[in-house]
C-alpha positions in Angstrom: -3.8 37.4 -1.5 -2.7 33.9 -2.3 -5.3 31.7 -2.3 -5.1 28.7 0.1 -3.6 25.4 -1.0 -5.5 22.3 -0.5 -3.7 19.3 -0.6 -5.2 16.7 -3.0 -6.3 14.3 -0.4 -8.6 16.5 1.1 -9.5 18.6 -2.4 -10.5 14.8 -4.1 -11.8 13.2 -1.3 -14.5 11.1 -2.3 -18.3 12.4 -1.5 -20.1 9.1 -3.0 -19.2 5.4 -3.2 -18.9 5.6 -7.1 -15.9 7.8 -6.4 -14.3 5.5 -3.9 -11.2 3.8 -5.4 -10.8 0.2 -5.4 -13.1 -1.1 -2.5 -16.0 -2.4 -4.7 -16.6 -5.3 -2.3 -17.1 -2.5 0.3 -19.0 0.4 -1.3 -21.5 -2.2 -3.2 -22.5 -3.8 0.5 -22.9 -0.9 2.4 -25.1 0.9 -0.7 -27.2 -2.4 -0.4 -27.5 -2.4 3.5 -28.5 1.5 3.2 -31.1 0.8 0.3 -32.9 -2.2 2.0 -32.8 -0.5 5.3 -30.5 -3.4 6.8 -27.6 -1.0 7.9 -25.7 -2.8 11.2 -25.7 -0.2 14.1 -21.9 -1.1 15.4 -19.8 -1.7 12.1 -15.6 -2.3 12.3 -14.3 -0.8 9.4 -10.1 -2.2 9.2 -7.6 -2.0 7.0 -4.0 -0.2 6.0 -3.9 3.9 6.3 -4.9 5.5 3.6 -7.5 3.2 1.7 -10.8 4.7 2.5 -12.2 3.8 6.2 -13.0 7.0 7.3 -13.8 8.3 4.3 -16.8 5.4 3.6 -17.8 6.1 7.0 -18.4 9.8 6.4 -20.5 8.8 3.2 -22.4 6.2 5.2 -23.3 9.0 8.1 -24.4 11.4 5.0 -26.4 8.8 2.9 -28.6 7.7 5.9 -29.5 11.2 7.1 -30.1 12.3 3.5 -27.3 15.2 3.4 -25.8 16.9 0.9 -22.0 16.8 1.4 -21.7 20.7 2.1 -24.8 20.5 4.3 -23.6 22.8 7.9 -26.1 20.1 9.7 -23.6 17.4 9.7 -21.8 18.9 12.4 -25.2 17.8 14.5 -25.3 14.5 13.8 -21.9 13.3 12.6 -19.4 13.2 15.3 -15.9 12.4 14.7 -13.6 10.9 17.5 -9.8 10.2 17.6 -9.3 7.2 20.1 -5.6 7.9 19.8 -6.1 11.1 22.3 -9.4 10.2 23.7 -8.8 7.1 24.9 -9.6 6.9 28.5 -12.8 5.7 30.3 -14.3 9.2 31.1 -13.7 10.1 27.2 -16.2 6.9 26.6 -18.3 7.7 29.3 -18.9 11.6 27.9 -19.6 9.7 24.3 -22.1 7.4 26.1 -23.9 10.8 27.7 -24.0 12.4 24.3 -25.4 9.5 22.7 -28.7 9.4 25.2 -29.9 12.7 23.4 -32.0 11.5 19.9 -30.9 13.8 17.2 -31.9 17.5 16.8 -32.2 17.2 13.1 -31.9 14.5 10.7 -32.6 10.4 11.4 -29.4 9.2 12.8 -26.5 10.0 15.0 -23.3 8.8 13.5 -20.8 8.4 15.7 -17.1 7.7 13.8 -14.4 6.1 16.2 -11.0 6.7 14.6 -8.0 4.5 15.6 -10.3 2.6 17.9 -7.4 0.0 19.0 -6.1 2.9 20.9 -8.9 2.3 23.1 -7.4 1.5 27.2 -9.3 -2.2 27.9 -11.3 -0.1 30.9 -12.6 2.2 28.0 -13.8 -1.0 25.6 -15.1 -2.4 28.7 -17.4 0.5 29.3 -18.6 0.9 25.8 -19.7 -2.8 25.6 -23.2 -2.4 26.6 -23.8 0.7 24.5 -22.5 -1.0 21.2 -24.6 -3.6 21.8 -27.6 -2.0 22.6 -27.4 1.3 21.2 -30.8 3.7 21.0 -32.4 3.3 17.5 -31.1 6.3 16.3 -27.2 5.8 16.8 -25.2 4.3 14.7 -21.5 3.4 15.8 -18.5 3.2 13.0 -15.1 2.1 14.2 -11.9 2.6 12.4 -9.0 0.7 12.9 -5.6 -0.1 11.2 -4.9 -3.1 13.5 -8.0 -5.4 14.2 -6.0 -7.9 15.8 -5.4 -5.2 19.2 -9.5 -4.8 19.5 -10.7 -7.1 22.1 -13.1 -10.3 21.1 -16.4 -8.7 22.9 -16.1 -5.4 20.9 -15.5 -7.6 17.5 -18.2 -9.8 18.4 -20.4 -6.8 18.3 -19.8 -5.2 15.1 -20.0 -6.3 11.4 -16.5 -6.0 10.2 -15.4 -4.7 6.9 -12.1 -5.7 5.6 -10.8 -2.8 3.5 -7.9 -3.6 0.6 -4.8 -2.1 0.0 -5.5 -0.5 -3.1 -3.7 -2.0 -6.3 -0.9 0.1 -8.2 -3.3 0.2 -11.1 -6.2 1.7 -9.6 -3.9 4.2 -8.0 -1.8 5.2 -11.2 -5.4 5.3 -12.7 -6.6 7.5 -10.2 -3.7 9.8 -10.1 -3.7 10.6 -13.9 -7.6 11.8 -13.5 -6.4 14.0 -10.7 -3.1 15.2 -13.2 -5.9 16.2 -15.9 -7.8 18.0 -13.3 -5.1 20.0 -12.2 -3.8 20.5 -15.8 -0.3 18.4 -14.5 1.7 16.8 -17.6 2.8 13.4 -16.4 4.7 10.2 -17.5 2.5 6.9 -17.5 6.2 5.3 -15.6 6.1 8.2 -13.2 2.5 7.6 -11.8 3.2 4.3 -11.3 6.4 4.9 -9.3 4.4 7.2 -7.0 1.6 4.2 -7.3 4.4 1.7 -5.9 6.0 3.6 -3.5 2.4 4.4 -1.7 2.4 0.8 -0.8 -1.2 0.3 -1.4 -2.2 3.7 0.5 -4.1 6.0 -2.1 -3.7 9.4 0.8 0.2 8.7 0.7 0.0 8.6 -2.9 -1.5 11.7 -3.7 1.0 13.2 -0.8 3.8 12.3 -3.5 2.1 13.6 -6.1 1.7 17.2 -4.4 5.3 17.3 -3.7 6.5 16.4 -6.8 3.7 19.0 -8.3 5.7 21.6 -6.0 9.3 20.4 -6.8 8.4 21.1 -10.5 8.6 24.4 -12.3 6.6 23.5 -15.2 3.4 21.7 -13.6 5.1 18.0 -15.1 5.9 14.6 -13.3 9.0 12.8 -14.9 10.2 9.6 -14.0 13.9 11.0 -13.7 12.5 14.1 -11.6 10.7 11.3 -9.0 14.0 8.9 -8.8 16.0 12.3 -8.1 13.5 14.0 -5.9 12.9 10.6 -3.6 16.1 9.4 -3.8 14.7 6.1 -5.7 17.3 3.2 -7.1 16.5 3.2 -10.8 15.4 0.4 -12.5 17.7 0.7 -15.0 20.8 -0.5 -12.6 18.8 -3.7 -12.0 18.5 -4.8 -15.6 21.9 -3.7 -16.3 23.3 -5.6 -13.2 21.1 -8.7 -14.0 22.4 -8.5 -17.7 26.0 -8.7 -16.4 25.8 -11.3 -13.9 23.9 -13.6 -16.5 27.1 -13.0 -19.0 29.5 -13.6 -15.9 31.0 -10.1 -16.3 31.7 -9.6 -12.7 33.8 -6.7 -13.0 31.1 -4.8 -14.6 28.6 -6.0 -11.7 30.7 -4.4 -8.8 31.5 -1.2 -10.8 27.6 -0.9 -10.8 27.4 -1.8 -7.4 30.3 1.0 -6.7 28.3 3.3 -8.6 25.1 2.9 -6.7 26.6 2.8 -3.2 28.7 6.2 -4.0 25.6 7.7 -4.7 24.3 7.2 -1.4 22.1 4.4 -1.6 21.8 1.8 1.0 23.6 -1.3 0.5 20.2 -3.6 2.1 17.9 -1.3 0.0 20.1 -2.6 -3.2 19.9 -6.2 -2.4 16.1 -6.4 -1.6 15.8 -4.6 -4.6 17.7 -7.4 -6.6 15.6 -9.9 -5.3 12.3 -8.1 -6.3 14.0 -7.6 -9.6 14.5 -11.4 -10.0 11.4 -12.5 -8.7 9.2 -9.9 -11.3 12.0 -11.9 -13.9 10.6 -15.3 -12.9 6.9 -13.7 -12.9 7.3 -13.1 -16.5 8.3 -16.1 -17.5 4.7 -17.8 -17.6 1.7 -16.1 -19.0 -0.6 -17.0 -16.5 1.6 -15.0 -13.8 2.6 -11.6 -15.8 -0.6 -10.3 -14.3 1.2 -10.3 -10.9 3.7 -7.7 -12.6 2.3 -4.4 -11.4 4.1 -2.2 -13.6 3.7 0.2 -16.6 3.3 -1.5 -19.8 6.7 0.1 -21.0 8.4 -1.7 -17.8 6.6 -4.6 -18.5 8.1 -5.0 -21.9 11.1 -4.6 -20.4 11.1 -7.7 -18.2 9.4 -9.7 -20.2 12.4 -9.1 -22.9 15.2 -9.8 -20.2 13.2 -12.9 -18.9 13.0 -14.5 -22.2 17.0 -14.8 -22.3 17.4 -16.2 -18.9 17.1 -19.7 -17.6 14.4 -20.2 -14.6 16.4 -22.5 -12.7 19.5 -19.8 -13.2 16.6 -17.2 -11.7 15.2 -19.2 -8.7 19.1 -19.9 -7.7 20.1 -16.3 -8.2 17.1 -15.1 -6.2 17.9 -17.5 -3.6 21.2 -16.0 -3.1 20.2 -12.8 -3.0 17.4 -13.6 -0.6 20.4 -15.0 1.5 22.2 -11.9 1.5 19.1 -10.3 2.9 18.9 -12.7 5.7 22.7 -12.1 6.7 22.8 -8.4 5.8 21.8 -6.7 9.4 24.7 -9.6 11.1 27.2 -8.9 8.9 30.3 -7.0 9.9 31.5 -6.3 6.4 28.4 -5.3 4.6 29.6 -4.4 1.3 31.6 -7.4 1.0 28.9 -9.4 1.6 26.9 -7.9 -1.4 30.0 -8.4 -3.5 30.2 -11.9 -2.7 26.5 -12.4 -3.4 27.0 -10.8 -7.0 30.2 -13.2 -7.4 27.8 -16.3 -6.2 24.9 -15.3 -8.7 27.7 -14.5 -12.1 28.8 -18.3 -11.2 25.7 -19.8 -10.8 25.9 -21.5 -14.2 29.3 -23.1 -13.4 27.5 -24.9 -10.4 24.8 -25.6 -12.1 26.4 -27.7 -15.0 28.7 -29.0 -12.3 26.0 -30.4 -10.3 24.0 -31.9 -13.8 27.6 -33.6 -14.7 27.7 -35.0 -11.5 24.1 -36.3 -11.3 25.2 -37.6 -14.6 27.9 -39.5 -13.2 26.3 -41.0 -10.4 23.7 -42.2 -12.6 26.4 -43.9 -14.8 27.5 -45.7 -12.2 24.4 -46.9 -10.4 24.0 -48.2 -14.1 
């Protein structure tokens, strides 16, 4: 019989604060609060999806009850409620009725309420008194991706913990460990690309990782496979097109654009990607800001090499032109023509800059 597959996000869900990725400021505070017996009875965990809010809530619940991760008593003391589907006054009233009874085992009853911003206003109001003065054995951990939708009277009764988007390098490092555990061979650039696509959410990164392992026939993840299977525009295109534009070779730049569009890529995505590429080149021109470039070492070296050949003034003007194209794209009747005009403008920026400089010099001479 085939063994049941468990997705990596569940299989490698952290069971202790030490294994939580990229939230050191939260885990240290919670650990100190538990050790010093100063844990608040109502907490609000907020931040983007897939960054460890529910995971940390479960770890807190187990730690204050001295439960093991596999302890079956968890079910009697830890209650999880999804506010997206249980958002009425009646749902909150039944929860409040439950709170009145002390725990049968362990010290605390922990209520983890996910997506708490989905509660109706009436449900929020019904919850206020219990949240402010819960019985000594009750702990409430509310989790939300949209803190601004939680009413101020609830916020004022909670200790608020803001979770960060997880850094690309942290996600890539975590994926490397999982790949070793699962005997999956990987390329550094591939894991960095997955981490970038995840946009700060570790759960999304693990989902993409599982998908790429499934695509592979030999348990390997390559940069090329990710580009093909996730339909991502290869960075090679941007390096090539920037070289052509800086050399005023508009013919080759237009041919690269034609190839990109013929491969089914969206023109707007290309423009946004070009602006990102130019921004990364600007970042590489100063040693202080290179760390803002969240790429693998080999890609970083390519950016540094290309950036060293280009003037900052040209890059800044090119970025401005690309950004204007991004802003005007949706309102344009001929979007391809808009991109082509943008490429022509960027290619001839050197002429414009030279012309402007000579005009300025002429004006200065007249003034003298």
